C-alpha positions as CSV (number, residue, x, y, z in Angstrom):
1,M,-13.6,9.2,-49.8
2,T,-15.0,11.1,-47.1
3,S,-17.5,14.2,-47.8
4,A,-18.5,15.4,-44.3
5,I,-15.9,17.3,-42.2
6,H,-16.1,19.4,-38.8
7,Q,-14.5,22.8,-39.0
8,Y,-13.2,24.3,-35.9
9,N,-10.9,27.2,-34.6
10,E,-8.0,26.2,-32.4
11,K,-6.3,28.9,-30.1
12,V,-2.8,29.7,-31.0
13,G,-2.2,33.1,-29.3
14,P,-3.7,35.4,-26.9
15,T,-7.4,36.0,-27.2
16,T,-8.7,38.2,-24.4
17,L,-7.7,42.0,-24.2
18,Y,-5.8,41.2,-20.9
19,E,-3.8,38.4,-22.9
20,V,-3.0,40.9,-25.8
21,T,-2.1,43.8,-23.4
22,R,0.2,41.4,-21.5
23,L,1.9,40.2,-24.5
24,L,2.3,43.8,-25.9
25,A,4.0,44.8,-22.5
26,L,6.2,41.6,-22.4
27,L,7.4,42.3,-26.1
28,K,7.8,45.8,-25.4
29,L,5.4,46.7,-28.3
30,K,3.4,50.0,-28.4
31,S,0.5,48.9,-30.6
32,A,-1.7,45.7,-31.3
33,Q,-0.7,46.1,-35.0
34,D,2.8,45.1,-34.1
35,N,1.7,41.8,-32.6
36,P,3.8,38.9,-34.2
37,F,0.8,36.7,-34.4
38,S,-1.2,36.9,-37.5
39,G,-4.1,35.6,-35.9
40,N,-5.3,34.2,-32.5
41,Y,-7.0,31.1,-34.1
42,Q,-6.0,28.8,-36.4
43,R,-8.7,26.9,-38.7
44,K,-8.5,23.1,-38.5
45,I,-10.7,20.5,-39.8
46,A,-11.7,16.9,-38.4
47,V,-13.2,14.1,-40.8
48,M,-16.2,12.5,-40.0
49,T,-15.5,8.7,-39.5
50,C,-18.1,6.1,-39.3
51,F,-17.8,3.4,-36.5
52,G,-20.2,0.5,-36.1
53,F,-21.2,-3.1,-36.0
54,H,-23.5,-5.1,-38.2
55,C,-25.1,-7.8,-36.1
56,D,-28.3,-9.8,-35.4
57,Q,-30.9,-8.0,-33.4
58,V,-30.6,-10.2,-30.4
59,D,-26.7,-9.2,-30.1
60,A,-27.6,-5.3,-30.6
61,D,-27.0,-4.7,-26.9
62,S,-23.5,-6.5,-26.8
63,A,-22.3,-4.7,-30.0
64,A,-23.4,-1.2,-28.2
65,K,-21.7,-2.0,-25.2
66,K,-18.5,-2.7,-27.2
67,L,-18.9,0.2,-29.5
68,I,-19.3,2.6,-26.4
69,T,-16.2,1.1,-25.0
70,I,-14.4,1.9,-28.2
71,I,-15.9,5.5,-28.4
72,N,-15.1,6.1,-24.7
73,D,-11.4,5.0,-25.2
74,M,-10.9,7.3,-28.3
75,A,-12.7,10.0,-26.3
76,A,-10.3,9.5,-23.4
77,S,-7.2,9.5,-25.9
78,K,-8.5,13.0,-27.1
79,W,-8.8,11.7,-30.6
80,I,-12.4,12.9,-31.1
81,K,-13.2,16.6,-31.7
82,A,-17.0,16.2,-32.0
83,S,-19.9,13.8,-32.4
84,L,-21.8,14.3,-35.6
85,Y,-24.5,11.6,-34.8
86,N,-25.5,10.2,-31.6
87,M,-25.0,6.5,-31.3
88,G,-27.7,4.8,-33.1
89,R,-29.3,1.6,-34.3
90,M,-31.0,0.9,-37.6
91,D,-33.0,-2.4,-38.2
92,I,-32.5,-3.9,-41.6
93,P,-36.0,-4.2,-43.2
94,G,-37.0,-7.9,-44.0
95,S,-34.2,-9.4,-41.8
96,Q,-33.3,-10.1,-38.2
97,E,-30.4,-8.1,-38.3
98,C,-29.5,-4.4,-37.5
99,M,-26.5,-1.9,-37.4
100,V,-25.2,-0.2,-34.2
101,I,-23.3,3.1,-35.5
102,S,-21.9,6.3,-34.5
103,Y,-20.3,9.1,-36.4
104,V,-17.3,11.1,-34.9
105,A,-15.2,13.8,-36.1
106,I,-11.4,12.9,-35.8
107,P,-8.7,15.7,-36.2
108,S,-6.4,15.0,-39.0
109,E,-3.6,14.8,-36.9
110,F,-5.1,11.6,-35.2
111,E,-6.4,9.9,-38.2
112,D,-3.5,7.5,-38.5
113,D,-3.6,6.6,-34.9
114,V,-7.4,5.9,-35.0
115,K,-6.9,3.7,-38.1
116,T,-4.2,1.7,-36.6
117,V,-6.0,1.0,-33.4
118,Y,-9.7,1.0,-34.5
119,G,-9.6,0.5,-38.2
120,W,-11.2,-2.8,-37.8
121,V,-14.5,-1.2,-36.4
122,Q,-14.4,1.8,-39.1
123,F,-16.5,1.6,-42.3
124,P,-17.0,3.9,-45.3
125,E,-19.6,6.5,-45.8
126,G,-22.7,4.7,-47.1
127,G,-21.0,1.3,-46.5
128,L,-22.1,-1.4,-44.2
129,P,-20.2,-1.9,-40.7
130,P,-18.1,-4.9,-40.0
131,R,-19.9,-7.9,-38.6
132,F,-20.0,-8.2,-34.8
133,K,-18.2,-11.4,-33.5
Protein backbone atom coordinates (compact mmCIF):
# COMPACT_ATOMS: atom_id res chain seq x y z
CA MET A 1 0.00 0.00 0.00
CA THR A 2 1.35 3.40 -0.95
CA SER A 3 0.14 6.61 0.63
CA ALA A 4 2.33 9.27 -0.97
CA ILE A 5 1.62 10.48 -4.50
CA HIS A 6 2.87 13.32 -6.66
CA GLN A 7 0.16 15.14 -8.63
CA TYR A 8 0.97 17.07 -11.78
CA ASN A 9 -0.60 18.52 -14.92
CA GLU A 10 0.27 17.16 -18.35
CA LYS A 11 -0.30 19.32 -21.43
CA VAL A 12 -2.91 17.84 -23.77
CA GLY A 13 -3.83 20.83 -25.91
CA PRO A 14 -2.86 24.37 -26.79
CA THR A 15 -1.83 26.51 -23.81
CA THR A 16 -0.66 29.89 -25.10
CA LEU A 17 -2.93 32.50 -26.64
CA TYR A 18 -1.04 32.08 -29.91
CA GLU A 19 -1.63 28.32 -29.91
CA VAL A 20 -5.34 28.73 -29.13
CA THR A 21 -5.75 31.43 -31.80
CA ARG A 22 -3.95 29.26 -34.34
CA LEU A 23 -6.13 26.26 -33.46
CA LEU A 24 -9.28 28.37 -33.84
CA ALA A 25 -8.12 29.54 -37.27
CA LEU A 26 -7.26 26.00 -38.39
CA LEU A 27 -10.62 24.67 -37.23
CA LYS A 28 -12.42 27.72 -38.65
CA LEU A 29 -13.97 28.47 -35.26
CA LYS A 30 -15.01 31.97 -34.25
CA SER A 31 -14.86 31.60 -30.49
CA ALA A 32 -12.63 29.91 -27.94
CA GLN A 33 -15.83 28.54 -26.40
CA ASP A 34 -16.11 26.29 -29.45
CA ASN A 35 -12.70 24.77 -28.63
CA PRO A 36 -13.06 20.97 -28.86
CA PHE A 37 -10.58 20.51 -25.99
CA SER A 38 -12.26 20.32 -22.58
CA GLY A 39 -9.05 21.60 -21.02
CA ASN A 40 -5.46 22.15 -21.93
CA TYR A 41 -4.06 19.99 -19.14
CA GLN A 42 -4.84 16.57 -17.79
CA ARG A 43 -4.32 15.86 -14.08
CA LYS A 44 -2.04 12.85 -13.50
CA ILE A 45 -0.46 11.12 -10.54
CA ALA A 46 2.86 9.45 -9.90
CA VAL A 47 3.18 7.03 -6.99
CA MET A 48 6.03 7.49 -4.53
CA THR A 49 8.28 4.46 -4.76
CA CYS A 50 11.04 3.56 -2.31
CA PHE A 51 14.37 2.25 -3.59
CA GLY A 52 17.43 1.38 -1.60
CA PHE A 53 19.79 -1.05 0.04
CA HIS A 54 20.41 -2.27 3.56
CA CYS A 55 24.13 -2.86 4.08
CA ASP A 56 27.11 -2.77 6.40
CA GLN A 57 28.43 0.76 6.88
CA VAL A 58 31.71 -0.16 5.16
CA ASP A 59 29.70 -1.04 2.01
CA ALA A 60 27.65 2.19 2.00
CA ASP A 61 29.66 3.84 -0.80
CA SER A 62 29.31 0.80 -3.07
CA ALA A 63 25.59 0.55 -2.32
CA ALA A 64 25.17 4.28 -3.04
CA LYS A 65 26.98 3.98 -6.39
CA LYS A 66 24.75 1.03 -7.38
CA LEU A 67 21.62 2.96 -6.38
CA ILE A 68 22.80 6.03 -8.34
CA THR A 69 23.27 3.84 -11.42
CA ILE A 70 19.73 2.46 -11.04
CA ILE A 71 18.14 5.88 -10.50
CA ASN A 72 20.04 7.35 -13.47
CA ASP A 73 18.89 4.47 -15.68
CA MET A 74 15.26 5.01 -14.68
CA ALA A 75 15.64 8.75 -15.32
CA ALA A 76 17.15 8.11 -18.76
CA SER A 77 14.14 5.89 -19.54
CA LYS A 78 11.84 8.78 -18.48
CA TRP A 79 10.33 6.59 -15.75
CA ILE A 80 10.79 9.20 -13.00
CA LYS A 81 8.54 12.24 -12.69
CA ALA A 82 10.00 13.73 -9.50
CA SER A 83 12.34 13.04 -6.62
CA LEU A 84 10.57 13.24 -3.30
CA TYR A 85 13.70 12.77 -1.20
CA ASN A 86 17.33 13.22 -2.14
CA MET A 87 19.27 10.01 -1.88
CA GLY A 88 20.23 9.58 1.72
CA ARG A 89 21.88 7.33 4.23
CA MET A 90 20.52 6.29 7.61
CA ASP A 91 22.75 4.55 10.12
CA ILE A 92 20.93 1.92 12.18
CA PRO A 93 21.51 2.70 15.87
CA GLY A 94 23.41 0.08 17.87
CA SER A 95 24.80 -1.72 14.83
CA GLN A 96 27.34 -1.34 12.06
CA GLU A 97 24.60 -1.34 9.41
CA CYS A 98 22.92 1.41 7.45
CA MET A 99 20.37 2.03 4.73
CA VAL A 100 20.97 3.92 1.49
CA ILE A 101 17.59 5.09 0.18
CA SER A 102 15.86 7.24 -2.43
CA TYR A 103 12.17 8.07 -2.92
CA VAL A 104 11.05 8.88 -6.45
CA ALA A 105 7.67 9.43 -8.08
CA ILE A 106 6.90 6.92 -10.85
CA PRO A 107 4.03 7.80 -13.24
CA SER A 108 1.32 5.14 -13.16
CA GLU A 109 1.90 4.15 -16.78
CA PHE A 110 5.49 3.08 -15.91
CA GLU A 111 4.86 1.26 -12.62
CA ASP A 112 4.84 -2.20 -14.22
CA ASP A 113 8.02 -1.51 -16.22
CA VAL A 114 9.85 -0.31 -13.12
CA LYS A 115 8.62 -3.28 -11.08
CA THR A 116 9.75 -5.71 -13.78
CA VAL A 117 13.24 -4.25 -14.15
CA TYR A 118 13.97 -2.86 -10.67
CA GLY A 119 11.49 -4.61 -8.39
CA TRP A 120 14.42 -6.28 -6.63
CA VAL A 121 15.58 -2.93 -5.23
CA GLN A 122 12.13 -1.57 -4.28
CA PHE A 123 10.77 -1.80 -0.77
CA PRO A 124 7.43 -0.89 0.82
CA GLU A 125 6.87 2.36 2.71
CA GLY A 126 8.04 1.89 6.27
CA GLY A 127 9.89 -1.29 5.33
CA LEU A 128 13.52 -2.27 5.18
CA PRO A 129 15.32 -2.14 1.83
CA PRO A 130 16.79 -5.35 0.39
CA ARG A 131 20.24 -6.43 1.49
CA PHE A 132 23.10 -5.13 -0.69
CA LYS A 133 25.21 -7.95 -2.09
